[in-house]
LOSE-370184 format. One line per 10 residues: number of its first residue (from 1); their letters; for each residue x, y, z of N, C-alpha, C, CB. Coordinates in steps of 0.02 Angstrom, whole numbers, always signed. Atoms other than C-alpha are relative to their C-alpha. Glycine has a CB too. Example, Ala and Ser with C-alpha at 12.3 -4.5 7.8 and 13.67 -1.06 7.14 Angstrom:
# LOSE-370184
1	AS	+45/-59/+0/+615/-225/+390/+45/+60/+0/-50/+1/+62 | -42/-59/-3/+684/-53/+357/-39/+55/+37/+20/+23/-71 $
This chain:
# LOSE-370184
1	MSAAVPRDSA	+28/-11/+66/-598/+384/+1577/+35/-46/-51/+6/+75/-22 | -30/+45/+49/-572/+259/+1436/+30/+39/-57/-53/-50/-26 | -34/-33/+56/-460/+300/+1289/-47/+8/-59/+63/-39/-21 | +40/-11/+60/-539/+372/+1133/+18/-53/-52/+12/+71/-29 | -11/+49/+54/-559/+249/+989/+32/+37/-59/-67/-35/-21 | -33/-35/+56/-436/+297/+851/-38/-8/-66/+71/-25/-9 | +32/+1/+65/-507/+341/+680/+51/-22/-53/-29/+69/-18 | -43/+20/+55/-434/+255/+527/+15/+60/-45/-32/-58/-42 | -18/-55/+45/-338/+378/+418/+57/-22/-45/+19/+63/+40 | -52/+15/+49/-220/+377/+270/+39/+63/-16/-30/-30/-65 $
11	TVLLLRDGPA	-44/-56/+15/-71/+489/+233/+48/-22/-55/+40/+22/+64 | -42/+17/+57/+34/+496/+75/+62/+44/-2/-39/+7/-66 | -64/-35/+11/+218/+542/+62/+8/+6/-75/+61/-39/+34 | -4/-12/+72/+212/+618/-112/+70/+24/-17/-54/+53/-23 | -71/-9/+12/+387/+616/-186/+15/+18/-72/+39/-62/+20 | -25/-11/+67/+483/+681/-335/+76/+6/+4/-31/+65/-32 | -72/-9/+4/+664/+686/-392/+14/+73/-17/+32/-47/-54 | -19/-69/+10/+734/+862/-375/+72/+7/-21/-13/+41/+62 | -69/-10/+22/+899/+939/-431/+52/-26/+49/+12/+73/-12 | -48/+21/-51/+982/+894/-266/-20/-65/+35/+8/+55/+52 $
21	GVEVYLMRRV	+21/+62/-31/+891/+732/-228/-75/-3/+11/+36/-11/+65 | +72/+11/-13/+724/+671/-163/-31/+61/+33/-10/-62/+44 | +40/-53/-31/+593/+803/-123/-68/-29/+19/-8/+61/-47 | +64/+23/-24/+433/+776/-25/-47/+60/+6/+7/-37/+69 | +50/-54/-2/+273/+879/-32/-26/+6/+71/-58/-13/-50 | +20/-13/-69/+234/+959/+136/-47/+60/+2/+61/+12/+44 | +49/-53/-8/+90/+1068/+193/+2/+25/+73/-72/-25/-18 | +6/-28/-68/+89/+1186/+342/-74/+15/+11/+44/+66/+9 | +72/-5/-10/-88/+1166/+407/-20/+66/+31/-23/-58/+44 | +26/-64/-24/-193/+1319/+444/-4/-2/+76/-69/+16/-31 $
31	RGMPFAGGMT	+5/-5/-72/-178/+1376/+624/-74/+2/+20/+37/+63/+27 | +69/+1/-23/-336/+1347/+723/-40/-60/-22/-34/+61/-22 | +35/+61/+19/-381/+1183/+638/-6/-46/+60/+37/-36/-59 | +11/+42/-60/-451/+1055/+762/+57/-48/+14/-63/-38/-8 | -55/+47/-10/-306/+936/+733/+62/+25/-37/-19/-71/-25 | -66/-17/+28/-123/+982/+704/+0/+68/-34/+21/-53/-50 | -1/-68/+27/-160/+1165/+669/+69/+31/+5/-50/+44/+35 | -66/-30/+1/+0/+1256/+619/+57/-49/-11/+11/+35/+63 | -52/+50/+8/+94/+1092/+598/+13/-14/-74/-20/-66/+35 | -16/+22/+67/+184/+1035/+442/-16/-74/-6/+75/+13/-17 $
41	AYPGGSVDPR	+22/+69/+8/+112/+873/+375/-2/-19/-74/-70/-11/+32 | +11/+24/+68/+89/+766/+221/-75/+4/-17/+26/-74/-7 | +71/+6/+18/-74/+759/+123/-30/-62/+32/-9/-1/-77 | +33/+58/-30/-198/+645/+208/-59/+20/+42/+49/-40/+42 | +57/-13/-42/-350/+628/+317/-37/-64/+18/-47/+48/-34 | +39/+57/-25/-483/+515/+392/-33/-38/-58/-53/+24/+49 | +37/+41/+47/-563/+372/+299/-74/+19/+1/+9/-76/+17 | +72/-11/+7/-737/+409/+234/-33/-70/-9/-17/+47/-62 | +32/+65/+9/-859/+261/+248/-8/-20/-73/-67/-1/+34 | +10/+16/+71/-886/+273/+60/+65/-20/-35/-30/+60/-36 $
51	DAEPGLAWIG	-63/+23/+30/-701/+240/+29/+3/-75/-8/+59/+24/+42 | +2/+73/+4/-742/+56/+54/-49/-26/-51/-16/-29/+68 | +50/+22/+49/-873/+52/-84/+30/-50/-49/-29/+61/-38 | -25/+49/+49/-851/-105/-191/-17/+22/-71/-30/-70/+14 | +16/-13/+70/-853/-105/-380/+46/+49/-34/-69/+25/-5 | -47/-46/+30/-717/+24/-406/+56/-38/-34/+29/+49/+54 | -54/+33/+36/-593/-31/-539/+67/+12/+34/+2/+24/-74 | -61/+1/-41/-420/-68/-472/+58/-22/-43/-9/-46/+61 | -61/+19/+36/-246/-73/-550/+55/-8/+52/+19/+52/-55 | -54/+11/-47/-104/-150/-451/-18/-50/+53/+20/+66/+33 $
61	PPPAAWAAAF	+13/+49/-53/-96/-252/-290/-73/+3/+23/+47/+11/+59 | +71/+0/-19/-274/-305/-245/-8/+14/+74/-32/-67/-17 | +11/-14/-71/-355/-262/-79/+25/-55/+47/-74/+9/+12 | -25/+55/-42/-306/-435/-13/+74/+9/+16/-12/-68/-33 | -71/-11/-12/-122/-392/-34/+11/+57/+48/+36/+14/-66 | -5/-56/-47/-145/-226/+54/-22/-21/+70/-42/+60/-24 | +23/+25/-65/-241/-314/+193/+56/-38/+35/-61/-44/-8 | -56/+37/-30/-91/-428/+221/+54/+48/+25/+30/-49/-51 | -51/-49/-21/+27/-279/+228/-22/+40/+60/+16/+48/-58 | +26/-41/-54/-86/-185/+347/-21/-39/+61/-59/+39/-25 $
71	GAEEPTARAL	+28/+39/-55/-142/-329/+456/-72/+19/+12/+40/+10/+63 | +69/-24/-5/-321/-275/+419/-45/-43/-44/-4/+74/-21 | +48/+33/+44/-479/-343/+340/+0/+34/-69/-72/+3/+31 | -2/-26/+68/-498/-321/+152/-40/+64/-8/-26/-52/-48 | +37/-63/+7/-636/-188/+163/+37/+59/+30/-68/-6/+31 | -39/-54/-31/-526/-86/+281/+58/+19/-44/+24/-21/+69 | -57/-14/+43/-376/-104/+167/-21/+38/-63/+35/-66/-20 | +26/-35/+59/-479/-52/+15/-14/+73/+18/-65/-34/-26 | +17/-68/-20/-543/+99/+110/+61/+43/+12/-43/-1/+63 | -61/-38/-13/-368/+151/+164/+34/+22/-64/+48/-41/+43 $
81	VCAGVRETFE	-31/-18/+65/-298/+145/-13/-41/+55/-33/+5/-62/-46 | +43/-50/+32/-448/+241/-79/+3/+67/+37/-72/-25/-3 | -6/-62/-38/-435/+368/+62/+65/+36/-16/-4/-14/+75 | -63/-32/+19/-252/+398/+19/-4/+33/-67/+55/-51/+0 | +8/-29/+67/-295/+426/-164/-46/+61/+3/-29/-53/-49 | +49/-55/-4/-445/+535/-123/+29/+61/+35/-64/-23/+36 | -27/-57/-38/-359/+643/+8/+57/+35/-38/+25/-23/+68 | -54/-31/+39/-207/+670/-104/-29/+44/-55/+45/-55/-31 | +32/-39/+52/-321/+729/-244/-34/+62/+30/-52/-42/-38 | +35/-56/-30/-426/+839/-129/+48/+55/+22/-40/-24/+60 $
91	ETGVLLAGRP	-45/-49/-31/-274/+924/-51/+54/+26/-46/+31/-29/+60 | -55/-21/+44/-148/+932/-194/-18/+3/-73/+58/-47/+9 | +18/+3/+70/-241/+904/-357/+33/-56/-38/+16/+64/-33 | -33/+57/+31/-133/+751/-393/-46/-61/+4/+69/-15/+34 | +48/+56/+2/-241/+604/-449/+36/-64/-19/-56/+15/-51 | -31/+66/+11/-174/+427/-432/-52/-48/-27/+32/-27/+67 | +51/+40/+33/-298/+352/-553/+12/+1/-75/-72/+27/+17 | -9/+2/+72/-304/+302/-735/-34/-60/-31/+74/-1/-18 | +27/+57/+36/-346/+169/-864/+55/-52/-9/-30/+21/-68 | -51/+51/+10/-257/+2/-887/+44/+15/-60/-32/-69/-8 $
101	GAAPVVADTA	-47/-10/+54/-101/+22/-992/+12/+72/-19/-24/-35/-59 | -8/-71/+16/-111/+212/-991/+30/+36/+60/-68/+32/-19 | -28/-40/-53/-27/+348/-891/-56/+26/+45/+41/+60/-28 | +50/-30/-44/-117/+420/-739/-31/+62/-31/+30/+17/+68 | +35/-58/+27/-245/+553/-782/+30/+64/+29/-76/-4/+17 | -21/-67/-23/-185/+733/-773/-64/+39/+13/+46/+37/-52 | +65/-29/-19/-330/+810/-677/+5/+75/+12/-27/-34/+63 | -13/-72/-8/-276/+991/-700/-45/+39/-48/+75/+17/-13 | +48/-34/+43/-435/+1054/-784/-57/+27/+43/-27/-47/-55 | +57/-28/-37/-589/+1153/-733/-50/-55/+18/-35/+54/-41 $
111	EWDAVRRALH	+47/+54/-15/-695/+995/-745/+24/-40/+60/-7/-47/-62 | -26/+39/-56/-581/+899/-628/+2/+41/+64/+70/-26/-16 | +2/-42/-60/-572/+1046/-510/-69/-2/+31/+21/+72/-16 | +68/+6/-26/-761/+1037/-494/-11/-67/+34/-51/+10/-57 | +4/+66/-31/-747/+851/-459/+35/-1/+67/+30/-54/-47 | -38/-2/-63/-615/+883/-327/-39/+36/+54/+68/+35/-11 | +39/-37/-50/-724/+1012/-240/-59/-41/+24/-24/+67/-29 | +57/+42/-20/-871/+891/-241/+22/-56/+46/-35/-29/-62 | -28/+51/-45/-762/+756/-164/+14/+30/+69/+64/-30/-30 | -18/-32/-63/-698/+875/-32/-62/+19/+40/+42/+63/-14 $
121	GGELSLAQAL	+61/-19/-34/-874/+930/+8/-45/-58/+18/-38/+48/-42 | +40/+58/-16/-939/+753/+24/-58/-13/-47/-25/+6/+68 | +55/+9/+47/-1054/+767/-126/+10/-60/-45/-8/+63/-43 | -18/+57/+41/-964/+627/-218/+44/-47/+40/+35/+22/-65 | -50/+48/-26/-873/+468/-168/+53/-8/-54/-33/-69/+18 | -53/+12/+48/-710/+420/-251/-25/-48/-54/+63/-28/+34 | +26/+48/+49/-797/+272/-334/-45/+34/-50/-38/-56/+36 | +45/-35/+46/-930/+386/-408/+40/+44/-48/-51/+43/+39 | -39/-46/+41/-800/+510/-471/+39/-36/-54/+47/+40/+43 | -43/+36/+48/-692/+378/-557/-40/-45/-46/+51/-40/+38 $
131	TVRGLAVRAD	+35/+51/+40/-816/+246/-616/-35/+31/-60/-50/-37/+43 | +37/-31/+55/-920/+365/-722/+46/+21/-56/-40/+60/+26 | -49/-21/+51/-760/+413/-814/+42/-59/-24/+45/+54/+28 | -35/+59/+22/-700/+235/-838/+70/-6/+28/+4/-2/-74 | -67/-1/-30/-552/+258/-721/+5/-49/+58/+17/+70/+23 | -15/+46/-54/-471/+144/-594/+49/+32/+49/+28/-67/-27 | -50/-19/-49/-375/+174/-434/+67/-31/-20/-20/-22/+73 | -67/+25/+17/-188/+158/-471/+36/-20/+65/+41/+53/-39 | -32/+25/-61/-141/+56/-317/+73/-18/-13/-38/-60/+27 | -70/+17/+16/+19/+9/-409/+47/+59/+10/+5/-24/-72 $
141	LLRPWAHWVT	-43/-59/-10/+82/+187/-383/+15/+12/+74/-33/+62/-29 | -8/-9/-72/+73/+171/-193/+43/-56/+29/-68/+2/+35 | -37/+50/-38/+188/+82/-72/-18/+7/+74/+77/+7/-10 | +11/-6/-72/+149/+40/+110/+64/+24/+34/-24/-67/+30 | -62/-28/-29/+269/+140/+219/+2/-6/+76/+6/+72/-20 | -2/+1/-73/+221/+152/+403/-71/-2/+28/+38/+61/+28 | +64/+5/-34/+81/+127/+529/+8/+26/+72/-27/-74/+1 | -5/-33/-65/+60/+241/+681/-69/+5/+32/+32/+70/-7 | +61/-9/-39/-71/+248/+818/+13/+54/+53/-24/-67/+33 | -6/-55/-48/-96/+406/+923/-1/-28/+72/-56/+52/-10 $
151	PEVEPRRYDT	+1/+23/-70/-56/+383/+1110/-69/+4/+31/+50/+41/+41 | +67/+5/-31/-205/+338/+1219/-19/+61/+40/-3/-61/+44 | +17/-59/-41/-192/+498/+1322/-31/+56/-41/+63/+25/+35 | +27/-54/+42/-243/+604/+1173/-75/-7/-10/+36/+0/-68 | +73/+5/+10/-428/+647/+1158/-19/-11/-73/-33/+63/+25 | +13/+10/+72/-417/+647/+966/+53/-48/-26/+0/+70/-39 | -48/+52/+18/-337/+487/+906/-11/-25/-71/-4/-59/+50 | +3/+25/+68/-295/+416/+735/+41/-64/-6/+25/+53/-50 | -35/+61/+20/-245/+245/+670/+21/+12/-72/-45/-66/+9 | -21/-28/+64/-141/+306/+524/+48/-46/-37/+32/+67/+10 $
161	WFFAAALPAG	-44/+36/+45/-67/+210/+380/+32/+50/-48/-38/-57/-39 | -38/-44/+45/+69/+300/+281/+18/-38/-64/+64/+26/+36 | -19/+25/+66/+97/+271/+95/+55/+44/-28/-62/-3/-48 | -47/-39/+40/+239/+325/-18/-21/-5/-73/+74/-25/+10 | +20/+0/+70/+204/+376/-198/+41/+52/-38/-76/+14/-8 | -34/-48/+43/+298/+461/-340/-51/+45/-34/+44/-37/-52 | +42/-46/+38/+222/+615/-419/-3/-24/-73/+28/+73/+4 | +4/+24/+69/+155/+552/-587/+23/+54/-50/-72/-21/-16 | -22/-46/+52/+229/+629/-744/-58/+42/-25/+32/-39/-58 | +50/-45/+26/+134/+781/-805/-46/+30/+52/-41/-35/-50 $
171	QRARDVSGEA	+43/-27/-52/+49/+815/-639/+39/+49/+43/-30/-56/+44 | -32/-48/-45/+84/+958/-519/-40/+3/+65/+5/+70/-32 | +32/-5/-65/+48/+971/-334/-4/+74/+20/+39/-40/+53 | +9/-68/-25/-22/+1132/-262/-56/-2/+52/-16/+50/-59 | +52/-2/-51/-132/+1183/-117/-66/+21/-32/+19/+50/+57 | +66/-14/+30/-310/+1171/-181/-56/-8/+51/-12/-46/-59 | +52/+15/-49/-401/+1131/-19/-14/+58/+47/+20/-59/+41 | +8/-54/-49/-377/+1291/+81/+18/-20/+70/-70/+25/-2 | -18/+25/-67/-314/+1185/+227/+72/+15/+18/-13/-74/+4 | -71/-12/-13/-134/+1244/+212/+15/+75/-5/+43/-39/-50 $
181	ETAGWLRPAA	-25/-69/+4/-52/+1412/+249/+54/+4/-54/+28/+23/+68 | -51/+6/+52/+95/+1360/+140/+6/-73/-19/+69/+30/+24 | -11/+68/+23/+135/+1206/+38/+52/+0/-54/-67/-32/-26 | -50/+3/+52/+277/+1150/-72/+47/-59/+10/+40/+64/-2 | -48/+55/+0/+421/+1033/-106/+62/+18/+40/+19/-19/-72 | -60/-10/-40/+565/+1014/+15/+40/-64/+2/-18/+23/+72 | -40/+59/-15/+711/+898/+37/-12/-20/+72/+76/+14/-14 | +13/+21/-68/+682/+793/+192/+49/+28/+51/+2/-75/+4 | -49/-26/-47/+845/+849/+272/-11/+74/+14/+71/-11/-27 | +13/-72/-9/+801/+1033/+244/-61/+10/+45/-11/+35/-67 $
191	ALTEYEDGAR	+60/-6/-42/+629/+1009/+322/+17/-17/+73/-56/-47/-24 | -20/+18/-68/+708/+924/+473/+43/+54/+32/+38/-66/-1 | -40/-54/-28/+833/+1065/+494/-45/+57/+24/+50/+27/-53 | +48/-52/-21/+689/+1190/+500/-38/-22/+62/-49/+15/-57 | +33/+26/-60/+602/+1078/+626/+45/+7/+61/-20/-74/-9 | -47/-3/-57/+756/+1068/+737/+15/+71/+21/+64/-36/-18 | -11/-71/-16/+777/+1257/+726/-63/+33/+29/+22/+38/-62 | +62/-27/-28/+598/+1280/+786/-42/+38/-50/+15/+44/+56 | +36/-39/+51/+539/+1357/+621/-55/-40/-34/+49/+24/-52 | +50/+41/+34/+433/+1211/+563/-26/-54/+48/+30/-34/-65 $
201	PMLPPTVHTL	+27/+50/-47/+329/+1123/+698/-28/-60/-36/-54/+32/+44 | +25/+62/+29/+289/+942/+661/-18/-48/+57/+51/-33/-47 | +15/+54/-46/+209/+796/+750/+50/-56/-9/-73/-25/-10 | -52/+52/+3/+321/+647/+789/-3/-47/-61/-4/-42/+61 | -2/+45/+59/+261/+533/+646/+30/+34/-62/-71/-23/-16 | -29/-36/+57/+308/+667/+519/+75/+4/+6/-30/+71/-6 | -72/-3/-12/+479/+690/+597/+33/-67/-15/+15/+22/+73 | -30/+67/+6/+513/+504/+603/+0/-23/-73/-38/-50/+43 | +2/+23/+70/+456/+468/+424/+45/+42/-44/-71/+2/-26 | -49/-40/+37/+558/+614/+358/+70/-26/+10/-4/+74/+21 $
211	RDLVPHRSVA	-66/+28/-13/+710/+540/+442/+11/-64/-40/+9/-14/+75 | -5/+61/+41/+673/+377/+351/+19/+16/-72/-65/-38/+1 | -12/-18/+70/+684/+471/+185/+70/+27/-12/-50/+52/-22 | -63/-36/+9/+849/+561/+215/+54/-41/-36/+27/+21/+67 | -55/+37/+33/+968/+419/+162/-10/-12/-75/+9/-65/+33 | +14/+19/+69/+885/+397/-7/+17/+56/-49/-74/-19/-8 | -22/-49/+50/+953/+483/-162/-49/+6/-59/+68/-19/-26 | +49/-3/+55/+806/+448/-278/-67/-27/+23/+26/-41/-62 | +66/+26/-17/+621/+414/-274/-2/-75/-10/-55/+34/-43 | -1/+73/+12/+654/+242/-348/+30/-36/+60/+41/-16/-63 $
221	SVLAAAPPGR	-31/+30/-59/+765/+205/-198/-50/-3/+58/+62/+38/+21 | +50/-1/-54/+627/+257/-77/-52/-55/-12/-35/+69/+4 | +53/+49/+14/+495/+150/-163/+26/-71/+7/-28/+11/-70 | -29/+67/-6/+612/+0/-168/+11/-19/+73/+66/-3/-37 | -12/+13/-71/+639/+18/+20/-64/-11/+40/+38/+57/+30 | +63/+11/-36/+455/-2/+63/+1/-69/+33/-61/+6/-48 | -1/+64/-35/+434/-140/+193/-36/-54/-40/-33/+7/+69 | +30/+52/+41/+399/-305/+103/-55/-39/+34/+53/-47/-23 | +50/+39/-36/+293/-384/+239/-50/+44/+36/+33/-46/+50 | +49/-36/-39/+165/-331/+367/+34/+58/+37/-36/-46/+49 $
231	LDVVRPLLVE	-27/-59/-33/+195/-156/+435/-2/-8/+76/-37/+63/-21 | +0/-2/-73/+247/-143/+617/-41/+60/+23/+72/+4/+28 | +40/-55/-27/+127/-37/+719/+42/+40/+50/-65/-27/+34 | -37/-44/-46/+212/+111/+803/-50/+30/+49/+39/+56/-38 | +43/-27/-53/+128/+151/+969/+44/+40/+47/-38/-58/+38 | -45/-40/-42/+229/+295/+1043/-27/+10/+70/+14/+67/-33 | +17/-14/-69/+231/+327/+1229/+21/+70/+19/+34/-51/+47 | -19/-65/-26/+234/+493/+1319/+38/-10/+64/-63/+45/+12 | -39/+1/-62/+370/+513/+1449/+20/+71/+16/+63/-46/-7 | -21/-67/-21/+427/+663/+1549/+62/-7/+44/-57/+37/+38 $
241	HGGVQWVQLP	-63/+3/-37/+602/+693/+1613/+26/+71/+8/+52/-45/-36 | -25/-68/-12/+664/+852/+1694/-49/+54/-21/+64/+10/-36 | +50/-49/+19/+500/+940/+1658/-11/+7/-74/+19/+66/+27 | +6/-2/+73/+515/+907/+1471/-37/-63/-23/+69/+5/-34 | +38/+56/+26/+389/+798/+1380/+31/-26/-65/-74/+21/-13 | -28/+31/+60/+451/+675/+1249/-48/-55/-23/+70/-29/+14 | +33/+58/+28/+372/+549/+1133/+53/-53/-12/-39/+18/-67 | -49/+54/+6/+467/+387/+1150/-24/-52/-49/+14/-32/+69 | +16/+48/+53/+471/+269/+1001/+25/-69/+19/+30/+23/-66 | -20/+69/-17/+490/+80/+1004/+75/-13/-5/-36/-48/-44 $
251	DGSRVRPPVR	-72/+11/+6/+672/+92/+949/+40/+35/+54/+24/+22/-68 | -34/-34/-54/+711/+195/+1104/+15/+73/-13/+63/-34/+16 | -13/-71/+16/+732/+360/+1012/-58/+42/+25/+10/+10/-76 | +50/-45/-25/+636/+513/+1068/-8/+60/-46/+17/+24/+71 | +16/-60/+38/+551/+658/+981/-38/+46/+47/-41/-15/-65 | +36/-47/-42/+497/+815/+1072/-60/+27/-38/+47/+57/+24 | +59/-26/+35/+317/+861/+1025/-1/+76/+1/-64/-28/+31 | +2/-73/+3/+286/+1042/+972/-47/+31/+50/-19/+22/-69 | +47/-24/-51/+143/+1058/+1096/-9/-57/+51/-70/+21/-31 | +10/+51/-50/+103/+968/+1258/-58/-44/-21/-14/+31/+70 $
261	LGPRPEPEPE	+50/+49/+19/+5/+809/+1224/-33/-30/+61/+31/-55/-44 | +36/+34/-52/-130/+740/+1337/+9/+31/+69/+21/-71/+3 | -12/-23/-68/-132/+759/+1526/+72/-8/+20/-45/-37/+50 | -69/+4/-22/+29/+776/+1622/+17/-72/+19/+12/+47/+61 | -16/+69/-15/+111/+604/+1622/+39/-7/+64/+40/-31/-57 | -40/+13/-59/+196/+522/+1769/+73/+14/-16/-9/-73/+25 | -71/-12/+13/+377/+580/+1788/+37/-66/-11/+32/+38/+59 | -41/+59/+13/+504/+458/+1719/+48/-9/+58/+37/+7/-67 | -47/+11/-55/+607/+377/+1859/+71/+18/-20/-3/-72/+24 | -71/-12/+11/+786/+435/+1875/+37/-67/-1/+29/+47/+54 $
271	PGE	-39/+62/+1/+918/+303/+1837/+17/-22/+71/+64/+8/-41 | -16/+26/-66/+940/+192/+1990/-56/+3/+49/+57/+36/+27 | +56/-4/-46/+773/+233/+2069/-41/-64/+1/-46/+60/-17 $
């Protein structure tokens, strides 16, 4: 059987400076969801074909610059940025959009809540929601962070680009999509401790990107650390040793998945075999 074709998706590491350092917004997805049910994740989701609609006003690095960072065609890069903005708004109420020279819009009103629900329900595209209000995507608020592709053994695969973004002043993140059992701000190290204790299941990309955040003491430091060139594609491998399944990363490190992934892989050879 051939491997499933991965779907393009976008995920946003939404960050703020807390009393003890950087905090990241995390959502524990509702159990029973088709993908990653019960797992802790960042806001994000699949690209909608309408995310690539041309004509949407744009502030910040143009689609060509994002295409270079992603190693993708311009329409794909445009769609990924728009998907990140749209999914963040749909799931947290935080809107990374505004007018030139002005602060991002604070979309914490009944009118914007109706727009968010229409976006989530597929009744509106992001371009339709913003253009009629004279708003532009604030691509300048996003940074390219990572690029992961689901292993080929998985029946549901994603080609996921991760962005980092600071919570705009005056905005608040909260669960507005109904897709999370719990949601809130956590220090990356605290989230990882809960993961290691078995209290917060996560998929390997979440674990790995949280580890990337731990050394940073401020959001400004995180954003400054965004890779300056084309993102390396992380294609993790499944290995099994001693009856335990691991996800092996290109740097040789391993993360144990919270649930068994794919069919049973071939056992890893013992040293010297």
